PDB file with one MODEL, atoms N, CA, C and O in Angstrom:
MODEL        1
ATOM      1  N   MET A   1      12.113  27.262  -4.899  1.00  0.00           N
ATOM      2  CA  MET A   1      11.922  25.864  -5.205  1.00  0.00           C
ATOM      3  C   MET A   1      12.839  24.959  -4.391  1.00  0.00           C
ATOM      4  O   MET A   1      12.524  23.792  -4.158  1.00  0.00           O
ATOM      5  N   LYS A   2      13.953  25.495  -3.970  1.00  0.00           N
ATOM      6  CA  LYS A   2      14.914  24.662  -3.255  1.00  0.00           C
ATOM      7  C   LYS A   2      14.330  24.089  -1.976  1.00  0.00           C
ATOM      8  O   LYS A   2      14.630  22.947  -1.629  1.00  0.00           O
ATOM      9  N   GLY A   3      13.512  24.838  -1.273  1.00  0.00           N
ATOM     10  CA  GLY A   3      12.917  24.392  -0.028  1.00  0.00           C
ATOM     11  C   GLY A   3      11.845  23.325  -0.215  1.00  0.00           C
ATOM     12  O   GLY A   3      11.509  22.612   0.730  1.00  0.00           O
ATOM     13  N   GLN A   4      11.309  23.210  -1.414  1.00  0.00           N
ATOM     14  CA  GLN A   4      10.252  22.240  -1.699  1.00  0.00           C
ATOM     15  C   GLN A   4      10.760  20.807  -1.712  1.00  0.00           C
ATOM     16  O   GLN A   4       9.974  19.882  -1.509  1.00  0.00           O
ATOM     17  N   THR A   5      12.038  20.598  -1.941  1.00  0.00           N
ATOM     18  CA  THR A   5      12.594  19.252  -2.031  1.00  0.00           C
ATOM     19  C   THR A   5      12.334  18.455  -0.761  1.00  0.00           C
ATOM     20  O   THR A   5      11.967  17.283  -0.836  1.00  0.00           O
ATOM     21  N   GLY A   6      12.515  19.063   0.392  1.00  0.00           N
ATOM     22  CA  GLY A   6      12.265  18.383   1.661  1.00  0.00           C
ATOM     23  C   GLY A   6      10.806  18.009   1.825  1.00  0.00           C
ATOM     24  O   GLY A   6      10.486  16.934   2.332  1.00  0.00           O
ATOM     25  N   VAL A   7       9.923  18.896   1.396  1.00  0.00           N
ATOM     26  CA  VAL A   7       8.486  18.640   1.499  1.00  0.00           C
ATOM     27  C   VAL A   7       8.101  17.463   0.612  1.00  0.00           C
ATOM     28  O   VAL A   7       7.292  16.624   1.008  1.00  0.00           O
ATOM     29  N   VAL A   8       8.672  17.398  -0.578  1.00  0.00           N
ATOM     30  CA  VAL A   8       8.381  16.302  -1.505  1.00  0.00           C
ATOM     31  C   VAL A   8       8.821  14.973  -0.907  1.00  0.00           C
ATOM     32  O   VAL A   8       8.091  13.985  -0.984  1.00  0.00           O
ATOM     33  N   TRP A   9       9.997  14.943  -0.318  1.00  0.00           N
ATOM     34  CA  TRP A   9      10.497  13.697   0.276  1.00  0.00           C
ATOM     35  C   TRP A   9       9.662  13.280   1.483  1.00  0.00           C
ATOM     36  O   TRP A   9       9.409  12.091   1.677  1.00  0.00           O
ATOM     37  N   ILE A  10       9.244  14.221   2.275  1.00  0.00           N
ATOM     38  CA  ILE A  10       8.398  13.897   3.428  1.00  0.00           C
ATOM     39  C   ILE A  10       7.079  13.308   2.955  1.00  0.00           C
ATOM     40  O   ILE A  10       6.600  12.328   3.526  1.00  0.00           O
ATOM     41  N   ALA A  11       6.487  13.890   1.922  1.00  0.00           N
ATOM     42  CA  ALA A  11       5.231  13.370   1.373  1.00  0.00           C
ATOM     43  C   ALA A  11       5.432  11.972   0.800  1.00  0.00           C
ATOM     44  O   ALA A  11       4.586  11.098   0.987  1.00  0.00           O
ATOM     45  N   ARG A  12       6.535  11.756   0.108  1.00  0.00           N
ATOM     46  CA  ARG A  12       6.809  10.449  -0.486  1.00  0.00           C
ATOM     47  C   ARG A  12       6.998   9.388   0.590  1.00  0.00           C
ATOM     48  O   ARG A  12       6.438   8.297   0.490  1.00  0.00           O
ATOM     49  N   ILE A  13       7.774   9.697   1.605  1.00  0.00           N
ATOM     50  CA  ILE A  13       8.012   8.744   2.689  1.00  0.00           C
ATOM     51  C   ILE A  13       6.717   8.458   3.435  1.00  0.00           C
ATOM     52  O   ILE A  13       6.463   7.319   3.827  1.00  0.00           O
ATOM     53  N   SER A  14       5.897   9.488   3.631  1.00  0.00           N
ATOM     54  CA  SER A  14       4.600   9.305   4.281  1.00  0.00           C
ATOM     55  C   SER A  14       3.713   8.373   3.458  1.00  0.00           C
ATOM     56  O   SER A  14       3.040   7.506   4.015  1.00  0.00           O
ATOM     57  N   ARG A  15       3.709   8.544   2.142  1.00  0.00           N
ATOM     58  CA  ARG A  15       2.924   7.676   1.261  1.00  0.00           C
ATOM     59  C   ARG A  15       3.427   6.240   1.332  1.00  0.00           C
ATOM     60  O   ARG A  15       2.626   5.307   1.385  1.00  0.00           O
ATOM     61  N   TRP A  16       4.742   6.052   1.333  1.00  0.00           N
ATOM     62  CA  TRP A  16       5.312   4.699   1.414  1.00  0.00           C
ATOM     63  C   TRP A  16       4.902   4.028   2.722  1.00  0.00           C
ATOM     64  O   TRP A  16       4.583   2.839   2.736  1.00  0.00           O
ATOM     65  N   TYR A  17       4.908   4.778   3.815  1.00  0.00           N
ATOM     66  CA  TYR A  17       4.501   4.241   5.107  1.00  0.00           C
ATOM     67  C   TYR A  17       3.022   3.846   5.064  1.00  0.00           C
ATOM     68  O   TYR A  17       2.640   2.792   5.572  1.00  0.00           O
ATOM     69  N   GLN A  18       2.198   4.696   4.457  1.00  0.00           N
ATOM     70  CA  GLN A  18       0.775   4.403   4.325  1.00  0.00           C
ATOM     71  C   GLN A  18       0.564   3.121   3.516  1.00  0.00           C
ATOM     72  O   GLN A  18      -0.239   2.273   3.906  1.00  0.00           O
ATOM     73  N   LEU A  19       1.268   2.971   2.405  1.00  0.00           N
ATOM     74  CA  LEU A  19       1.145   1.761   1.585  1.00  0.00           C
ATOM     75  C   LEU A  19       1.554   0.520   2.370  1.00  0.00           C
ATOM     76  O   LEU A  19       0.898  -0.518   2.289  1.00  0.00           O
ATOM     77  N   SER A  20       2.622   0.629   3.117  1.00  0.00           N
ATOM     78  CA  SER A  20       3.103  -0.488   3.922  1.00  0.00           C
ATOM     79  C   SER A  20       2.053  -0.917   4.943  1.00  0.00           C
ATOM     80  O   SER A  20       1.804  -2.110   5.114  1.00  0.00           O
ATOM     81  N   ARG A  21       1.438   0.051   5.620  1.00  0.00           N
ATOM     82  CA  ARG A  21       0.386  -0.248   6.606  1.00  0.00           C
ATOM     83  C   ARG A  21      -0.845  -0.855   5.946  1.00  0.00           C
ATOM     84  O   ARG A  21      -1.414  -1.817   6.461  1.00  0.00           O
ATOM     85  N   GLU A  22      -1.256  -0.303   4.815  1.00  0.00           N
ATOM     86  CA  GLU A  22      -2.434  -0.821   4.120  1.00  0.00           C
ATOM     87  C   GLU A  22      -2.218  -2.263   3.672  1.00  0.00           C
ATOM     88  O   GLU A  22      -3.113  -3.100   3.795  1.00  0.00           O
ATOM     89  N   ARG A  23      -1.046  -2.542   3.160  1.00  0.00           N
ATOM     90  CA  ARG A  23      -0.756  -3.899   2.690  1.00  0.00           C
ATOM     91  C   ARG A  23      -0.680  -4.879   3.858  1.00  0.00           C
ATOM     92  O   ARG A  23      -1.060  -6.041   3.719  1.00  0.00           O
ATOM     93  N   ALA A  24      -0.200  -4.422   4.988  1.00  0.00           N
ATOM     94  CA  ALA A  24      -0.189  -5.281   6.178  1.00  0.00           C
ATOM     95  C   ALA A  24      -1.617  -5.558   6.641  1.00  0.00           C
ATOM     96  O   ALA A  24      -1.924  -6.675   7.059  1.00  0.00           O
ATOM     97  N   CYS A  25      -2.481  -4.568   6.571  1.00  0.00           N
ATOM     98  CA  CYS A  25      -3.885  -4.752   6.966  1.00  0.00           C
ATOM     99  C   CYS A  25      -4.609  -5.702   6.018  1.00  0.00           C
ATOM    100  O   CYS A  25      -5.485  -6.456   6.443  1.00  0.00           O
ATOM    101  N   LEU A  26      -4.254  -5.670   4.758  1.00  0.00           N
ATOM    102  CA  LEU A  26      -4.872  -6.582   3.788  1.00  0.00           C
ATOM    103  C   LEU A  26      -4.700  -8.036   4.209  1.00  0.00           C
ATOM    104  O   LEU A  26      -5.607  -8.853   4.048  1.00  0.00           O
ATOM    105  N   ARG A  27      -3.534  -8.347   4.748  1.00  0.00           N
ATOM    106  CA  ARG A  27      -3.260  -9.735   5.147  1.00  0.00           C
ATOM    107  C   ARG A  27      -4.154 -10.181   6.295  1.00  0.00           C
ATOM    108  O   ARG A  27      -4.294 -11.380   6.534  1.00  0.00           O
ATOM    109  N   GLN A  28      -4.758  -9.240   7.007  1.00  0.00           N
ATOM    110  CA  GLN A  28      -5.603  -9.556   8.160  1.00  0.00           C
ATOM    111  C   GLN A  28      -7.064  -9.792   7.796  1.00  0.00           C
ATOM    112  O   GLN A  28      -7.844 -10.227   8.643  1.00  0.00           O
ATOM    113  N   ILE A  29      -7.449  -9.513   6.557  1.00  0.00           N
ATOM    114  CA  ILE A  29      -8.850  -9.646   6.146  1.00  0.00           C
ATOM    115  C   ILE A  29      -9.231 -11.126   6.100  1.00  0.00           C
ATOM    116  O   ILE A  29      -8.477 -11.960   5.599  1.00  0.00           O
ATOM    117  N   SER A  30     -10.396 -11.430   6.624  1.00  0.00           N
ATOM    118  CA  SER A  30     -10.874 -12.821   6.650  1.00  0.00           C
ATOM    119  C   SER A  30     -11.229 -13.303   5.246  1.00  0.00           C
ATOM    120  O   SER A  30     -11.489 -12.510   4.341  1.00  0.00           O
ATOM    121  N   ASP A  31     -11.232 -14.616   5.094  1.00  0.00           N
ATOM    122  CA  ASP A  31     -11.596 -15.208   3.805  1.00  0.00           C
ATOM    123  C   ASP A  31     -13.035 -14.861   3.422  1.00  0.00           C
ATOM    124  O   ASP A  31     -13.329 -14.666   2.243  1.00  0.00           O
ATOM    125  N   ALA A  32     -13.927 -14.783   4.401  1.00  0.00           N
ATOM    126  CA  ALA A  32     -15.320 -14.422   4.125  1.00  0.00           C
ATOM    127  C   ALA A  32     -15.409 -12.989   3.593  1.00  0.00           C
ATOM    128  O   ALA A  32     -16.150 -12.720   2.648  1.00  0.00           O
ATOM    129  N   ALA A  33     -14.658 -12.079   4.197  1.00  0.00           N
ATOM    130  CA  ALA A  33     -14.659 -10.687   3.733  1.00  0.00           C
ATOM    131  C   ALA A  33     -14.056 -10.584   2.340  1.00  0.00           C
ATOM    132  O   ALA A  33     -14.539  -9.816   1.508  1.00  0.00           O
ATOM    133  N   LEU A  34     -13.005 -11.351   2.083  1.00  0.00           N
ATOM    134  CA  LEU A  34     -12.406 -11.353   0.752  1.00  0.00           C
ATOM    135  C   LEU A  34     -13.410 -11.829  -0.292  1.00  0.00           C
ATOM    136  O   LEU A  34     -13.492 -11.278  -1.390  1.00  0.00           O
ATOM    137  N   LYS A  35     -14.166 -12.854   0.064  1.00  0.00           N
ATOM    138  CA  LYS A  35     -15.178 -13.374  -0.858  1.00  0.00           C
ATOM    139  C   LYS A  35     -16.211 -12.295  -1.158  1.00  0.00           C
ATOM    140  O   LYS A  35     -16.622 -12.130  -2.307  1.00  0.00           O
ATOM    141  N   ASP A  36     -16.633 -11.556  -0.126  1.00  0.00           N
ATOM    142  CA  ASP A  36     -17.590 -10.457  -0.317  1.00  0.00           C
ATOM    143  C   ASP A  36     -17.028  -9.387  -1.257  1.00  0.00           C
ATOM    144  O   ASP A  36     -17.766  -8.773  -2.027  1.00  0.00           O
ATOM    145  N   LEU A  37     -15.728  -9.179  -1.182  1.00  0.00           N
ATOM    146  CA  LEU A  37     -15.071  -8.165  -2.023  1.00  0.00           C
ATOM    147  C   LEU A  37     -14.753  -8.680  -3.424  1.00  0.00           C
ATOM    148  O   LEU A  37     -14.398  -7.908  -4.315  1.00  0.00           O
ATOM    149  N   GLY A  38     -14.884  -9.984  -3.605  1.00  0.00           N
ATOM    150  CA  GLY A  38     -14.566 -10.581  -4.904  1.00  0.00           C
ATOM    151  C   GLY A  38     -13.076 -10.766  -5.114  1.00  0.00           C
ATOM    152  O   GLY A  38     -12.597 -10.791  -6.248  1.00  0.00           O
ATOM    153  N   LEU A  39     -12.344 -10.896  -4.011  1.00  0.00           N
ATOM    154  CA  LEU A  39     -10.897 -11.087  -4.072  1.00  0.00           C
ATOM    155  C   LEU A  39     -10.531 -12.458  -3.535  1.00  0.00           C
ATOM    156  O   LEU A  39     -11.261 -13.041  -2.733  1.00  0.00           O
ATOM    157  N   SER A  40      -9.410 -12.959  -3.980  1.00  0.00           N
ATOM    158  CA  SER A  40      -8.926 -14.241  -3.483  1.00  0.00           C
ATOM    159  C   SER A  40      -7.743 -14.004  -2.553  1.00  0.00           C
ATOM    160  O   SER A  40      -7.158 -12.921  -2.538  1.00  0.00           O
ATOM    161  N   ARG A  41      -7.404 -15.009  -1.792  1.00  0.00           N
ATOM    162  CA  ARG A  41      -6.235 -14.920  -0.916  1.00  0.00           C
ATOM    163  C   ARG A  41      -4.979 -14.700  -1.768  1.00  0.00           C
ATOM    164  O   ARG A  41      -4.060 -14.001  -1.342  1.00  0.00           O
ATOM    165  N   ALA A  42      -4.935 -15.289  -2.962  1.00  0.00           N
ATOM    166  CA  ALA A  42      -3.779 -15.101  -3.862  1.00  0.00           C
ATOM    167  C   ALA A  42      -3.655 -13.636  -4.296  1.00  0.00           C
ATOM    168  O   ALA A  42      -2.547 -13.109  -4.391  1.00  0.00           O
ATOM    169  N   ASP A  43      -4.791 -12.979  -4.559  1.00  0.00           N
ATOM    170  CA  ASP A  43      -4.771 -11.550  -4.905  1.00  0.00           C
ATOM    171  C   ASP A  43      -4.150 -10.736  -3.777  1.00  0.00           C
ATOM    172  O   ASP A  43      -3.317  -9.859  -4.005  1.00  0.00           O
ATOM    173  N   ILE A  44      -4.572 -11.046  -2.561  1.00  0.00           N
ATOM    174  CA  ILE A  44      -4.082 -10.312  -1.395  1.00  0.00           C
ATOM    175  C   ILE A  44      -2.599 -10.581  -1.162  1.00  0.00           C
ATOM    176  O   ILE A  44      -1.838  -9.663  -0.855  1.00  0.00           O
ATOM    177  N   GLU A  45      -2.195 -11.826  -1.308  1.00  0.00           N
ATOM    178  CA  GLU A  45      -0.780 -12.167  -1.127  1.00  0.00           C
ATOM    179  C   GLU A  45       0.089 -11.420  -2.136  1.00  0.00           C
ATOM    180  O   GLU A  45       1.143 -10.890  -1.784  1.00  0.00           O
ATOM    181  N   ALA A  46      -0.358 -11.381  -3.387  1.00  0.00           N
ATOM    182  CA  ALA A  46       0.403 -10.674  -4.420  1.00  0.00           C
ATOM    183  C   ALA A  46       0.524  -9.191  -4.092  1.00  0.00           C
ATOM    184  O   ALA A  46       1.606  -8.614  -4.200  1.00  0.00           O
ATOM    185  N   GLU A  47      -0.574  -8.582  -3.697  1.00  0.00           N
ATOM    186  CA  GLU A  47      -0.559  -7.150  -3.373  1.00  0.00           C
ATOM    187  C   GLU A  47       0.249  -6.866  -2.113  1.00  0.00           C
ATOM    188  O   GLU A  47       1.004  -5.894  -2.066  1.00  0.00           O
ATOM    189  N   SER A  48       0.098  -7.695  -1.106  1.00  0.00           N
ATOM    190  CA  SER A  48       0.757  -7.414   0.171  1.00  0.00           C
ATOM    191  C   SER A  48       2.265  -7.640   0.128  1.00  0.00           C
ATOM    192  O   SER A  48       2.986  -7.167   1.007  1.00  0.00           O
ATOM    193  N   HIS A  49       2.744  -8.352  -0.876  1.00  0.00           N
ATOM    194  CA  HIS A  49       4.183  -8.582  -0.989  1.00  0.00           C
ATOM    195  C   HIS A  49       4.880  -7.625  -1.956  1.00  0.00           C
ATOM    196  O   HIS A  49       6.074  -7.759  -2.222  1.00  0.00           O
ATOM    197  N   ARG A  50       4.125  -6.661  -2.477  1.00  0.00           N
ATOM    198  CA  ARG A  50       4.743  -5.647  -3.323  1.00  0.00           C
ATOM    199  C   ARG A  50       5.649  -4.780  -2.459  1.00  0.00           C
ATOM    200  O   ARG A  50       5.408  -4.610  -1.264  1.00  0.00           O
ATOM    201  N   ALA A  51       6.668  -4.249  -3.062  1.00  0.00           N
ATOM    202  CA  ALA A  51       7.594  -3.366  -2.343  1.00  0.00           C
ATOM    203  C   ALA A  51       6.865  -2.091  -1.909  1.00  0.00           C
ATOM    204  O   ALA A  51       5.943  -1.635  -2.585  1.00  0.00           O
ATOM    205  N   PHE A  52       7.278  -1.534  -0.798  1.00  0.00           N
ATOM    206  CA  PHE A  52       6.593  -0.347  -0.267  1.00  0.00           C
ATOM    207  C   PHE A  52       6.663   0.834  -1.226  1.00  0.00           C
ATOM    208  O   PHE A  52       5.777   1.688  -1.200  1.00  0.00           O
ATOM    209  N   TRP A  53       7.662   0.910  -2.050  1.00  0.00           N
ATOM    210  CA  TRP A  53       7.801   2.035  -2.981  1.00  0.00           C
ATOM    211  C   TRP A  53       7.009   1.807  -4.280  1.00  0.00           C
ATOM    212  O   TRP A  53       6.933   2.699  -5.125  1.00  0.00           O
ATOM    213  N   ASP A  54       6.418   0.609  -4.436  1.00  0.00           N
ATOM    214  CA  ASP A  54       5.648   0.284  -5.630  1.00  0.00           C
ATOM    215  C   ASP A  54       4.226   0.811  -5.455  1.00  0.00           C
ATOM    216  O   ASP A  54       3.330   0.091  -5.013  1.00  0.00           O
ATOM    217  N   ASP A  55       4.039   2.074  -5.807  1.00  0.00           N
ATOM    218  CA  ASP A  55       2.766   2.769  -5.612  1.00  0.00           C
ATOM    219  C   ASP A  55       1.914   2.631  -6.869  1.00  0.00           C
ATOM    220  O   ASP A  55       2.312   3.104  -7.934  1.00  0.00           O
ATOM    221  N   PRO A  56       0.758   1.996  -6.767  1.00  0.00           N
ATOM    222  CA  PRO A  56      -0.070   1.818  -7.959  1.00  0.00           C
ATOM    223  C   PRO A  56      -0.590   3.127  -8.544  1.00  0.00           C
ATOM    224  O   PRO A  56      -0.947   3.176  -9.721  1.00  0.00           O
ATOM    225  N   PHE A  57      -0.637   4.183  -7.741  1.00  0.00           N
ATOM    226  CA  PHE A  57      -1.113   5.486  -8.217  1.00  0.00           C
ATOM    227  C   PHE A  57       0.027   6.435  -8.534  1.00  0.00           C
ATOM    228  O   PHE A  57      -0.214   7.578  -8.924  1.00  0.00           O
ATOM    229  N   ASN A  58       1.262   5.986  -8.374  1.00  0.00           N
ATOM    230  CA  ASN A  58       2.455   6.798  -8.664  1.00  0.00           C
ATOM    231  C   ASN A  58       2.397   8.183  -8.018  1.00  0.00           C
ATOM    232  O   ASN A  58       2.676   9.197  -8.657  1.00  0.00           O
ATOM    233  N   ARG A  59       2.030   8.199  -6.743  1.00  0.00           N
ATOM    234  CA  ARG A  59       1.956   9.468  -6.009  1.00  0.00           C
ATOM    235  C   ARG A  59       3.311   9.885  -5.544  1.00  0.00           C
ATOM    236  O   ARG A  59       3.450  10.930  -4.908  1.00  0.00           O
TER     237      ARG A  59
ENDMDL
END
């Protein structure tokens, strides 16, 4: 089990990086696309400003 600790941290850091990239991409979505998705610019701003470690799925 001792060797698994490094693997867990690598997976966690990888997930944080993925969340950071996804939230940055959200800010690039056009207002028309947001309307199609049923989201507002305020929804996107709130989500994109969450901390990178704030994982909604707790992975």
